[in-house]
C-alpha positions as CSV (number, residue, x, y, z in Angstrom):
1,F,-5.0,21.5,13.1
2,E,-6.5,23.9,15.6
3,G,-10.2,24.0,15.1
4,Q,-10.2,20.8,13.0
5,S,-11.1,17.3,13.9
6,V,-8.6,14.6,12.9
7,V,-10.1,11.2,11.9
8,N,-7.0,9.3,10.7
9,V,-3.2,9.5,11.1
10,A,-0.5,7.3,9.5
11,C,3.2,7.4,9.8
12,G,5.8,6.1,7.4
13,H,9.6,5.9,7.8
14,S,10.1,9.7,7.4
15,H,6.7,11.2,6.7
16,T,3.2,11.5,8.1
17,G,-0.3,11.6,6.6
18,V,-3.3,13.2,8.4
19,V,-7.0,13.1,7.3
20,T,-9.4,15.6,8.8
21,A,-13.2,15.3,9.4
22,S,-13.7,17.6,6.4
23,G,-12.1,15.0,4.1
24,D,-8.8,16.9,3.5
25,L,-5.5,15.1,3.4
26,Y,-2.4,16.7,4.9
27,T,1.2,15.4,4.7
28,F,4.5,16.5,6.2
29,G,8.1,15.2,6.6
30,S,10.5,14.1,4.0
31,G,9.4,14.7,0.4
32,Q,11.6,12.3,-1.4
33,H,10.0,10.3,-4.2
34,G,7.0,12.7,-4.0
35,I,5.6,10.9,-1.0
36,L,4.0,14.1,0.3
37,G,1.8,14.4,-2.9
38,N,2.2,18.1,-3.2
39,C,5.7,18.7,-4.7
40,K,6.1,20.2,-8.2
41,C,9.8,21.2,-8.0
42,R,11.4,18.0,-9.1
43,L,9.6,17.2,-12.3
44,G,12.0,16.2,-15.1
45,S,15.7,15.8,-14.8
46,P,17.5,16.7,-11.5
47,P,19.2,20.0,-11.0
48,S,22.7,20.2,-12.3
49,H,24.2,20.5,-8.9
50,M,22.7,17.2,-7.8
51,N,24.3,13.8,-8.1
52,V,22.0,11.3,-9.7
53,W,19.9,9.6,-7.0
54,R,18.1,6.4,-7.6
55,E,16.2,3.8,-5.6
56,G,18.5,2.1,-3.1
57,S,20.6,5.1,-2.1
58,R,19.2,7.7,0.3
59,S,22.0,10.3,-0.2
60,N,21.9,13.3,-2.6
61,Y,18.2,13.8,-2.9
62,D,16.6,17.2,-3.4
63,S,15.2,18.5,-0.1
64,R,13.0,21.2,-1.6
65,C,10.0,19.0,-1.4
66,D,10.4,18.4,2.4
67,S,7.9,20.1,4.7
68,A,8.3,20.5,8.5
69,T,4.6,21.5,8.8
70,P,1.5,19.9,7.5
71,R,0.5,20.9,3.9
72,L,-2.7,20.2,2.1
73,V,-2.6,17.7,-0.7
74,D,-4.3,19.6,-3.5
75,M,-6.7,17.6,-5.7
76,K,-7.9,18.7,-9.2
77,E,-11.4,17.9,-8.1
78,K,-12.9,17.7,-4.6
79,V,-12.7,14.3,-3.0
80,Y,-13.3,13.3,0.6
81,F,-10.6,11.2,2.1
82,V,-11.3,8.9,5.1
83,Q,-8.1,7.0,5.5
84,V,-4.4,7.3,4.7
85,S,-1.5,4.8,4.8
86,C,2.2,5.6,4.6
87,A,5.2,3.4,3.8
88,N,8.8,4.2,3.3
89,D,8.6,5.6,-0.2
90,H,4.9,5.9,-1.1
91,T,1.5,6.9,0.2
92,A,-2.0,5.7,-0.4
93,A,-5.3,7.4,0.5
94,L,-8.9,6.1,0.5
95,T,-12.0,8.2,-0.3
96,S,-15.5,8.1,1.1
97,E,-16.6,6.7,-2.3
98,G,-14.3,3.7,-2.0
99,A,-11.6,5.0,-4.5
100,V,-7.9,4.7,-3.8
101,Y,-5.2,7.3,-4.7
102,T,-1.5,6.6,-4.5
103,F,1.7,8.7,-5.0
104,G,5.4,8.5,-4.4
105,S,7.9,5.9,-5.7
106,A,6.5,3.6,-8.5
107,E,9.2,0.9,-8.1
108,D,7.9,-2.7,-8.2
109,G,4.5,-1.4,-9.3
110,R,3.7,-0.4,-5.8
111,L,1.4,2.5,-6.8
112,G,-1.0,0.2,-8.7
113,H,-1.1,2.7,-11.6
114,N,1.1,4.4,-14.2
115,H,-0.5,7.9,-13.9
116,A,1.7,10.9,-14.5
117,L,5.0,9.2,-13.6
118,D,8.1,11.2,-13.8
119,P,10.1,9.3,-16.5
120,F,13.5,10.0,-14.8
121,W,12.7,9.3,-11.2
122,N,9.9,6.8,-11.7
123,C,7.7,8.6,-9.2
124,A,4.3,10.2,-9.0
125,Y,4.5,13.7,-7.4
126,S,0.7,14.1,-7.1
127,P,-2.1,11.6,-6.3
128,G,-3.1,9.2,-9.1
129,K,-6.3,7.1,-9.0
130,V,-5.9,3.4,-9.1
131,A,-8.2,3.0,-12.1
132,E,-8.1,-0.8,-12.1
133,M,-10.1,-0.8,-8.9
134,E,-12.9,1.5,-10.1
135,N,-15.4,-1.4,-10.3
136,H,-14.8,-2.3,-6.6
137,L,-15.8,-0.5,-3.4
138,I,-12.6,-0.3,-1.3
139,V,-13.0,-0.2,2.4
140,K,-9.4,-0.3,3.5
141,V,-5.9,0.4,2.0
142,V,-2.6,-0.6,3.5
143,C,0.9,0.3,2.3
144,A,3.8,-2.0,2.7
145,N,7.3,-0.9,1.8
146,R,7.2,-2.4,-1.7
147,Y,3.5,-2.9,-2.4
148,T,0.0,-1.7,-1.7
149,A,-2.9,-3.9,-0.6
150,V,-6.7,-3.1,-0.6
151,L,-9.7,-4.7,0.9
152,T,-13.1,-4.5,-0.9
153,S,-16.6,-4.5,0.5
154,E,-17.0,-7.9,-1.1
155,G,-14.2,-9.3,1.1
156,K,-11.7,-9.6,-1.7
157,V,-8.0,-8.6,-1.3
158,F,-5.9,-7.1,-4.1
159,I,-2.2,-6.2,-4.1
160,S,-0.2,-4.1,-6.5
161,R,2.1,-6.0,-8.9
162,L,4.5,-5.2,-11.7
163,L,3.9,-6.5,-15.2
164,R,6.9,-6.6,-17.5
165,V,6.3,-7.2,-21.2
166,K,9.1,-7.6,-23.9
167,A,8.1,-6.2,-27.2
168,H,10.3,-5.1,-30.1
169,Q,13.5,-5.8,-28.1
170,K,12.3,-3.4,-25.4
171,I,10.8,-4.3,-21.9
172,E,7.9,-2.2,-20.8
173,S,6.8,-2.2,-17.2
174,N,3.2,-1.5,-16.0
175,A,1.6,-1.7,-12.6
176,Y,-1.6,-3.6,-12.0
177,M,-3.7,-5.0,-9.1
178,Q,-3.9,-8.8,-8.5
179,V,-6.5,-10.6,-6.4
180,L,-5.3,-13.0,-3.6
181,K,-6.5,-16.6,-3.5
182,F,-7.4,-18.5,-0.3
183,N,-5.8,-22.0,0.0
184,S,-9.0,-23.5,1.4
185,P,-11.4,-26.3,0.6
186,L,-14.2,-23.7,0.5
187,S,-14.7,-22.2,-2.9
188,E,-15.4,-18.7,-1.4
189,K,-13.7,-16.9,1.4
190,R,-14.4,-13.4,2.5
191,A,-11.7,-11.3,4.2
192,R,-12.5,-9.2,7.2
193,S,-9.2,-7.3,7.6
194,I,-5.7,-7.1,6.2
195,T,-2.3,-6.3,7.6
196,C,1.0,-5.9,5.7
197,A,4.7,-6.2,6.5
198,S,7.6,-5.7,4.1
199,S,7.3,-9.0,2.4
200,R,4.3,-10.8,4.0
201,I,0.6,-10.2,4.1
202,F,-1.9,-11.3,6.7
203,V,-5.6,-11.7,6.0
204,V,-8.3,-12.4,8.6
205,A,-11.2,-14.3,7.1
206,E,-14.8,-13.5,8.0
207,A,-15.0,-16.6,10.2
208,G,-12.0,-15.3,12.2
209,D,-9.3,-17.6,10.7
210,I,-5.9,-16.1,9.9
211,Y,-4.2,-16.6,6.6
212,S,-0.8,-15.4,5.4
213,A,1.5,-15.5,2.4
214,P,4.9,-14.1,1.4
215,V,5.0,-11.4,-1.3
216,Q,7.7,-11.8,-4.0
217,F,8.9,-8.8,-6.0
218,E,11.0,-10.3,-8.9
219,A,8.6,-9.8,-11.8
220,K,8.8,-12.2,-14.7
221,V,9.1,-11.0,-18.3
222,F,6.1,-11.9,-20.5
223,T,5.6,-11.7,-24.2
224,H,1.9,-10.6,-24.2
225,A,0.3,-7.7,-22.3
226,H,-2.7,-9.9,-21.2
227,Q,-0.5,-12.3,-19.3
228,R,-0.2,-12.1,-15.5
229,E,1.7,-13.5,-12.6
230,K,0.1,-16.5,-10.9
231,P,-2.1,-15.3,-8.0
232,I,-0.6,-15.2,-4.5
233,V,-2.2,-17.9,-2.4
234,V,-2.7,-17.2,1.3
235,D,-2.4,-20.3,3.6
236,R,-4.1,-20.8,7.0
237,V,-1.9,-19.9,9.9
238,Y,-1.9,-22.3,12.8
239,D,-0.6,-21.1,16.1
240,Y,-0.7,-22.9,19.5
241,A,-1.6,-19.8,21.6
242,T,-4.5,-18.7,19.4
243,A,-5.7,-22.3,18.6
244,S,-5.7,-23.4,22.3
245,N,-7.8,-20.4,23.2
246,K,-10.1,-20.9,20.2
247,V,-9.4,-17.3,19.1
248,K,-11.6,-15.9,16.4
249,A,-9.5,-13.1,15.1
250,Q,-10.8,-9.7,14.1
251,Q,-7.5,-7.9,13.4
252,V,-3.8,-8.8,13.2
253,Y,-1.0,-6.3,14.1
254,I,2.5,-7.1,12.8
255,G,5.8,-5.3,12.8
256,E,8.3,-5.1,9.9
257,S,10.4,-8.0,11.3
258,C,7.5,-10.4,11.1
259,Q,8.9,-12.3,14.1
260,Y,5.5,-12.4,15.8
261,A,2.0,-10.9,15.6
262,I,-0.6,-9.5,18.0
263,V,-4.1,-10.8,17.4
264,R,-7.3,-9.0,18.6
265,N,-10.6,-10.9,18.9
266,N,-14.2,-9.8,18.8
267,Y,-14.2,-9.2,22.6
268,G,-11.2,-6.9,22.6
269,S,-8.7,-9.4,24.0
270,Y,-5.2,-9.6,22.7
271,Y,-3.0,-12.6,22.0
272,R,0.6,-13.0,20.9
273,M,0.9,-15.2,17.9
274,T,4.2,-16.8,16.7
275,Y,4.4,-18.6,13.4
276,V,6.9,-20.3,11.0
277,Q,7.6,-18.4,7.8
């Protein structure tokens, strides 16, 4: 990146995403599932010399999509990226116009779209726009290992979900984005920031209160395409350390284990927060 300014970097389990000041997105590392967004060598069935590789087994995958050096993620039309987020098996990127593009594994509906998925591997090898969010201005995107969460300029939070519909003795699966609900006596709550772990999401409300909820992945089977899972409800998190200091949170930082979190307030002070799942 000599001669270029880097504005955002994100690391997944085995790959890295980089956004430059010119709005370009670069990725490098393992290319499994198409998480680099620029691999075209694994479309269709696997090569004859490969054993069949599916989700849950990390052996016997094609390494031709790996890249030890940063490579540009080509887009059909010019977009200016401002942020990238990387999880184990998928990647999400946010544009200056508030649009979200995702690519990589589509398991559990984690991409939030069904655009150009490889029918055998259930992956997107190039960025696909999350069309369901086109009427919202996205200000932040976060990838967890099995889902994607976005924060809108209106303070709403959406997460990717999987809709399974049984029709004519066949079950069809489609990804969609679902809004979170606050478990609060107030009818309206605006989110300030979001943080995701593997199976739990944290939301900081505009007033500085912290909310959290587990994220489940076992999708129900419905009989009509318009049906949806019940919205995930985030509950207020009470913690002695933050409550005793009357902390008004601005951001929560959490590891994959979810054993404790670090809270930053408006003044730049940090607190360790423990909670009961």
